[in-house]
N, CA, C and O atoms as a GROMACS GRO file, in nm:
protein
  308
    1MET      N    1  -3.650   8.230 -15.156
    1MET     CA    2  -3.699   8.227 -15.297
    1MET      C    3  -3.574   8.290 -15.385
    1MET      O    4  -3.536   8.408 -15.380
    2VAL      N    5  -3.528   8.204 -15.451
    2VAL     CA    6  -3.417   8.244 -15.580
    2VAL      C    7  -3.465   8.230 -15.701
    2VAL      O    8  -3.513   8.125 -15.743
    3PHE      N    9  -3.452   8.367 -15.786
    3PHE     CA   10  -3.488   8.398 -15.913
    3PHE      C   11  -3.420   8.329 -16.008
    3PHE      O   12  -3.311   8.288 -15.968
    4PRO      N   13  -3.453   8.299 -16.141
    4PRO     CA   14  -3.339   8.267 -16.252
    4PRO      C   15  -3.312   8.384 -16.279
    4PRO      O   16  -3.385   8.477 -16.246
    5HIS      N   17  -3.189   8.400 -16.353
    5HIS     CA   18  -3.074   8.451 -16.424
    5HIS      C   19  -3.171   8.503 -16.527
    5HIS      O   20  -3.246   8.414 -16.569
    6ILE      N   21  -3.192   8.628 -16.582
    6ILE     CA   22  -3.212   8.636 -16.720
    6ILE      C   23  -3.108   8.581 -16.819
    6ILE      O   24  -2.993   8.581 -16.775
    7GLY      N   25  -3.123   8.536 -16.937
    7GLY     CA   26  -3.038   8.538 -17.022
    7GLY      C   27  -3.050   8.610 -17.156
    7GLY      O   28  -3.145   8.688 -17.149
    8ALA      N   29  -2.999   8.614 -17.258
    8ALA     CA   30  -3.002   8.647 -17.377
    8ALA      C   31  -3.134   8.660 -17.444
    8ALA      O   32  -3.191   8.761 -17.484
    9PRO      N   33  -3.184   8.483 -17.450
    9PRO     CA   34  -3.287   8.467 -17.519
    9PRO      C   35  -3.415   8.524 -17.430
    9PRO      O   36  -3.517   8.575 -17.476
   10GLU      N   37  -3.389   8.508 -17.325
   10GLU     CA   38  -3.516   8.573 -17.273
   10GLU      C   39  -3.572   8.714 -17.266
   10GLU      O   40  -3.688   8.753 -17.253
   11ALA      N   41  -3.409   8.808 -17.283
   11ALA     CA   42  -3.445   8.912 -17.296
   11ALA      C   43  -3.488   8.980 -17.438
   11ALA      O   44  -3.542   9.090 -17.449
   12ILE      N   45  -3.464   8.916 -17.515
   12ILE     CA   46  -3.515   8.924 -17.648
   12ILE      C   47  -3.647   8.951 -17.679
   12ILE      O   48  -3.703   9.049 -17.728
   13ILE      N   49  -3.706   8.784 -17.617
   13ILE     CA   50  -3.861   8.790 -17.618
   13ILE      C   51  -3.916   8.890 -17.527
   13ILE      O   52  -4.011   8.961 -17.562
   14VAL      N   53  -3.863   8.900 -17.419
   14VAL     CA   54  -3.903   9.056 -17.346
   14VAL      C   55  -3.906   9.199 -17.455
   14VAL      O   56  -3.989   9.290 -17.466
   15LEU      N   57  -3.816   9.178 -17.505
   15LEU     CA   58  -3.798   9.329 -17.612
   15LEU      C   59  -3.914   9.312 -17.700
   15LEU      O   60  -3.993   9.405 -17.721
   16VAL      N   61  -3.925   9.209 -17.747
   16VAL     CA   62  -4.040   9.170 -17.892
   16VAL      C   63  -4.168   9.197 -17.871
   16VAL      O   64  -4.252   9.244 -17.946
   17VAL      N   65  -4.177   9.144 -17.707
   17VAL     CA   66  -4.333   9.189 -17.656
   17VAL      C   67  -4.378   9.324 -17.622
   17VAL      O   68  -4.493   9.368 -17.625
   18ILE      N   69  -4.236   9.404 -17.578
   18ILE     CA   70  -4.255   9.556 -17.539
   18ILE      C   71  -4.270   9.582 -17.674
   18ILE      O   72  -4.390   9.592 -17.701
   19LEU      N   73  -4.174   9.603 -17.804
   19LEU     CA   74  -4.223   9.645 -17.917
   19LEU      C   75  -4.383   9.635 -17.967
   19LEU      O   76  -4.439   9.737 -18.010
   20ILE      N   77  -4.452   9.508 -17.959
   20ILE     CA   78  -4.553   9.448 -17.979
   20ILE      C   79  -4.638   9.500 -17.906
   20ILE      O   80  -4.732   9.541 -17.974
   21VAL      N   81  -4.650   9.519 -17.799
   21VAL     CA   82  -4.752   9.608 -17.688
   21VAL      C   83  -4.754   9.753 -17.703
   21VAL      O   84  -4.853   9.822 -17.728
   22PHE      N   85  -4.616   9.796 -17.682
   22PHE     CA   86  -4.628   9.925 -17.713
   22PHE      C   87  -4.591  10.022 -17.832
   22PHE      O   88  -4.616  10.142 -17.823
   23GLY      N   89  -4.519   9.956 -17.967
   23GLY     CA   90  -4.539   9.981 -18.107
   23GLY      C   91  -4.391  10.080 -18.100
   23GLY      O   92  -4.358  10.148 -18.003
   24VAL      N   93  -4.334  10.069 -18.197
   24VAL     CA   94  -4.215  10.156 -18.272
   24VAL      C   95  -4.243  10.339 -18.221
   24VAL      O   96  -4.159  10.403 -18.157
   25GLY      N   97  -4.349  10.383 -18.258
   25GLY     CA   98  -4.378  10.503 -18.233
   25GLY      C   99  -4.341  10.551 -18.077
   25GLY      O  100  -4.263  10.641 -18.046
   26LYS      N  101  -4.437  10.447 -17.970
   26LYS     CA  102  -4.419  10.464 -17.809
   26LYS      C  103  -4.293  10.478 -17.722
   26LYS      O  104  -4.262  10.521 -17.611
   27LEU      N  105  -4.220  10.404 -17.854
   27LEU     CA  106  -4.060  10.325 -17.733
   27LEU      C  107  -3.962  10.460 -17.704
   27LEU      O  108  -3.881  10.437 -17.614
   28PRO      N  109  -3.954  10.584 -17.756
   28PRO     CA  110  -3.892  10.653 -17.667
   28PRO      C  111  -3.944  10.703 -17.554
   28PRO      O  112  -3.876  10.720 -17.452
   29GLN      N  113  -4.077  10.733 -17.566
   29GLN     CA  114  -4.170  10.780 -17.472
   29GLN      C  115  -4.153  10.668 -17.372
   29GLN      O  116  -4.072  10.704 -17.287
   30VAL      N  117  -4.202  10.533 -17.347
   30VAL     CA  118  -4.184  10.452 -17.279
   30VAL      C  119  -4.027  10.474 -17.224
   30VAL      O  120  -4.003  10.474 -17.104
   31GLY      N  121  -3.956  10.487 -17.293
   31GLY     CA  122  -3.773  10.441 -17.239
   31GLY      C  123  -3.746  10.570 -17.156
   31GLY      O  124  -3.674  10.562 -17.057
   32GLY      N  125  -3.806  10.696 -17.197
   32GLY     CA  126  -3.797  10.840 -17.103
   32GLY      C  127  -3.898  10.789 -16.963
   32GLY      O  128  -3.864  10.830 -16.852
   33ALA      N  129  -3.981  10.727 -16.972
   33ALA     CA  130  -4.068  10.746 -16.835
   33ALA      C  131  -3.984  10.656 -16.765
   33ALA      O  132  -3.949  10.690 -16.652
   34VAL      N  133  -3.939  10.532 -16.818
   34VAL     CA  134  -3.893  10.442 -16.761
   34VAL      C  135  -3.730  10.499 -16.682
   34VAL      O  136  -3.700  10.493 -16.563
   35GLY      N  137  -3.660  10.543 -16.779
   35GLY     CA  138  -3.562  10.673 -16.691
   35GLY      C  139  -3.582  10.714 -16.574
   35GLY      O  140  -3.531  10.680 -16.468
   36LYS      N  141  -3.693  10.821 -16.608
   36LYS     CA  142  -3.738  10.892 -16.504
   36LYS      C  143  -3.753  10.844 -16.406
   36LYS      O  144  -3.702  10.889 -16.303
   37GLY      N  145  -3.827  10.738 -16.410
   37GLY     CA  146  -3.848  10.639 -16.263
   37GLY      C  147  -3.741  10.615 -16.218
   37GLY      O  148  -3.713  10.657 -16.106
   38LEU      N  149  -3.645  10.537 -16.294
   38LEU     CA  150  -3.532  10.482 -16.230
   38LEU      C  151  -3.457  10.614 -16.138
   38LEU      O  152  -3.422  10.613 -16.019
   39ARG      N  153  -3.448  10.721 -16.236
   39ARG     CA  154  -3.347  10.846 -16.113
   39ARG      C  155  -3.450  10.901 -16.046
   39ARG      O  156  -3.418  11.018 -16.026
   40ALA      N  157  -3.581  10.875 -15.990
   40ALA     CA  158  -3.633  10.906 -15.868
   40ALA      C  159  -3.622  10.794 -15.770
   40ALA      O  160  -3.632  10.810 -15.649
   41PHE      N  161  -3.603  10.694 -15.822
   41PHE     CA  162  -3.624  10.585 -15.728
   41PHE      C  163  -3.497  10.604 -15.638
   41PHE      O  164  -3.496  10.615 -15.516
   42ARG      N  165  -3.364  10.607 -15.744
   42ARG     CA  166  -3.253  10.629 -15.675
   42ARG      C  167  -3.219  10.737 -15.614
   42ARG      O  168  -3.125  10.723 -15.535
   43LYS      N  169  -3.271  10.858 -15.625
   43LYS     CA  170  -3.295  10.992 -15.561
   43LYS      C  171  -3.358  10.940 -15.387
   43LYS      O  172  -3.313  10.983 -15.281
   44GLY      N  173  -3.454  10.855 -15.401
   44GLY     CA  174  -3.547  10.809 -15.305
   44GLY      C  175  -3.460  10.715 -15.190
   44GLY      O  176  -3.484  10.702 -15.071
   45GLN      N  177  -3.362  10.660 -15.262
   45GLN     CA  178  -3.261  10.554 -15.209
   45GLN      C  179  -3.155  10.634 -15.116
   45GLN      O  180  -3.139  10.618 -14.995
   46SER      N  181  -3.098  10.707 -15.187
   46SER     CA  182  -2.966  10.796 -15.161
   46SER      C  183  -3.030  10.907 -15.005
   46SER      O  184  -2.953  10.947 -14.918
   47GLY      N  185  -3.195  10.937 -15.006
   47GLY     CA  186  -3.246  11.006 -14.926
   47GLY      C  187  -3.231  11.148 -14.933
   47GLY      O  188  -3.229  11.218 -14.832
   48GLU      N  189  -3.216  11.204 -15.077
   48GLU     CA  190  -3.226  11.314 -15.127
   48GLU      C  191  -3.385  11.366 -15.084
   48GLU      O  192  -3.476  11.289 -15.115
   49ASP      N  193  -3.415  11.468 -15.027
   49ASP     CA  194  -3.556  11.527 -15.013
   49ASP      C  195  -3.580  11.631 -15.084
   49ASP      O  196  -3.501  11.721 -15.112
   50GLU      N  197  -3.716  11.618 -15.123
   50GLU     CA  198  -3.768  11.681 -15.254
   50GLU      C  199  -3.773  11.884 -15.195
   50GLU      O  200  -3.773  11.986 -15.265
   51GLU      N  201  -3.776  11.869 -15.068
   51GLU     CA  202  -3.761  12.014 -14.994
   51GLU      C  203  -3.627  12.072 -15.050
   51GLU      O  204  -3.619  12.160 -15.136
   52GLU      N  205  -3.544  12.023 -15.000
   52GLU     CA  206  -3.387  12.008 -15.045
   52GLU      C  207  -3.367  12.084 -15.194
   52GLU      O  208  -3.296  12.182 -15.219
   53GLU      N  209  -3.434  12.022 -15.265
   53GLU     CA  210  -3.428  12.031 -15.409
   53GLU      C  211  -3.494  12.192 -15.431
   53GLU      O  212  -3.426  12.277 -15.489
   54LYS      N  213  -3.615  12.220 -15.385
   54LYS     CA  214  -3.682  12.300 -15.417
   54LYS      C  215  -3.586  12.404 -15.368
   54LYS      O  216  -3.603  12.509 -15.430
   55GLU      N  217  -3.511  12.411 -15.296
   55GLU     CA  218  -3.456  12.521 -15.199
   55GLU      C  219  -3.351  12.558 -15.286
   55GLU      O  220  -3.330  12.673 -15.323
   56GLU      N  221  -3.283  12.453 -15.318
   56GLU     CA  222  -3.167  12.458 -15.409
   56GLU      C  223  -3.181  12.571 -15.531
   56GLU      O  224  -3.110  12.671 -15.545
   57LYS      N  225  -3.286  12.530 -15.612
   57LYS     CA  226  -3.394  12.555 -15.729
   57LYS      C  227  -3.354  12.735 -15.677
   57LYS      O  228  -3.298  12.822 -15.743
   58LEU      N  229  -3.408  12.740 -15.542
   58LEU     CA  230  -3.489  12.880 -15.568
   58LEU      C  231  -3.353  12.959 -15.521
   58LEU      O  232  -3.337  13.078 -15.549
   59LYS      N  233  -3.248  12.875 -15.441
   59LYS     CA  234  -3.122  12.996 -15.456
   59LYS      C  235  -3.063  13.035 -15.543
   59LYS      O  236  -3.013  13.147 -15.550
   60LYS      N  237  -3.056  12.891 -15.680
   60LYS     CA  238  -2.945  12.932 -15.827
   60LYS      C  239  -3.080  13.024 -15.893
   60LYS      O  240  -3.041  13.120 -15.960
   61LYS      N  241  -3.186  13.015 -15.887
   61LYS     CA  242  -3.292  13.118 -15.941
   61LYS      C  243  -3.270  13.290 -15.913
   61LYS      O  244  -3.265  13.387 -15.990
   62ALA      N  245  -3.258  13.274 -15.750
   62ALA     CA  246  -3.203  13.404 -15.700
   62ALA      C  247  -3.082  13.477 -15.759
   62ALA      O  248  -3.084  13.596 -15.787
   63THR      N  249  -2.977  13.397 -15.776
   63THR     CA  250  -2.850  13.433 -15.808
   63THR      C  251  -2.834  13.458 -15.939
   63THR      O  252  -2.762  13.551 -15.975
   64LYS      N  253  -2.906  13.367 -16.040
   64LYS     CA  254  -2.923  13.426 -16.177
   64LYS      C  255  -3.002  13.550 -16.167
   64LYS      O  256  -2.968  13.637 -16.247
   65LYS      N  257  -3.064  13.569 -16.117
   65LYS     CA  258  -3.168  13.733 -16.143
   65LYS      C  259  -3.078  13.836 -16.084
   65LYS      O  260  -3.086  13.955 -16.113
   66LYS      N  261  -2.990  13.784 -15.995
   66LYS     CA  262  -2.921  13.909 -15.918
   66LYS      C  263  -2.800  13.924 -16.021
   66LYS      O  264  -2.757  14.038 -16.037
   67VAL      N  265  -2.744  13.823 -16.089
   67VAL     CA  266  -2.647  13.859 -16.204
   67VAL      C  267  -2.713  13.897 -16.295
   67VAL      O  268  -2.646  13.980 -16.357
   68ALA      N  269  -2.827  13.881 -16.348
   68ALA     CA  270  -2.889  13.917 -16.429
   68ALA      C  271  -2.937  14.070 -16.430
   68ALA      O  272  -2.969  14.127 -16.534
   69LYS      N  273  -2.939  14.129 -16.305
   69LYS     CA  274  -2.955  14.268 -16.294
   69LYS      C  275  -2.845  14.344 -16.271
   69LYS      O  276  -2.871  14.465 -16.270
   70GLY      N  277  -2.721  14.313 -16.249
   70GLY     CA  278  -2.594  14.339 -16.288
   70GLY      C  279  -2.525  14.354 -16.180
   70GLY      O  280  -2.419  14.417 -16.181
   71GLY      N  281  -2.576  14.294 -16.065
   71GLY     CA  282  -2.542  14.239 -15.926
   71GLY      C  283  -2.425  14.155 -15.918
   71GLY      O  284  -2.446  14.037 -15.948
   72THR      N  285  -2.310  14.184 -15.884
   72THR     CA  286  -2.201  14.058 -15.871
   72THR      C  287  -2.137  14.038 -15.739
   72THR      O  288  -2.151  14.130 -15.658
   73LYS      N  289  -2.075  13.943 -15.707
   73LYS     CA  290  -2.022  13.937 -15.602
   73LYS      C  291  -1.945  14.078 -15.524
   73LYS      O  292  -1.951  14.134 -15.414
   74SER      N  293  -1.868  14.098 -15.656
   74SER     CA  294  -1.742  14.221 -15.572
   74SER      C  295  -1.845  14.368 -15.588
   74SER      O  296  -1.791  14.477 -15.565
   75GLU      N  297  -1.935  14.365 -15.613
   75GLU     CA  298  -2.022  14.506 -15.633
   75GLU      C  299  -1.953  14.588 -15.528
   75GLU      O  300  -1.886  14.680 -15.574
   76GLY      N  301  -1.956  14.576 -15.410
   76GLY     CA  302  -1.908  14.684 -15.307
   76GLY      C  303  -1.762  14.711 -15.330
   76GLY      O  304  -1.727  14.818 -15.281
   77VAL      N  305  -1.677  14.649 -15.385
   77VAL     CA  306  -1.536  14.702 -15.398
   77VAL      C  307  -1.519  14.831 -15.455
   77VAL      O  308  -1.406  14.878 -15.467
   0.00000   0.00000   0.00000
């Protein structure tokens, strides 16, 4: 099944309908939600795992705490 391409007139109609449905005040929130959804979708496609992200965050926090307490890599020198 072949879908037709969306041109400029169709895109304008879609944008007007979105403005009518959501209103100008909620448009930034809707845009942010769509952006987050697209990022999550791309991460899912690339195979990044949530567990890997959590481990990286924990490592970064541990490193920041160590540096904040005065610990550095060259501490033993």
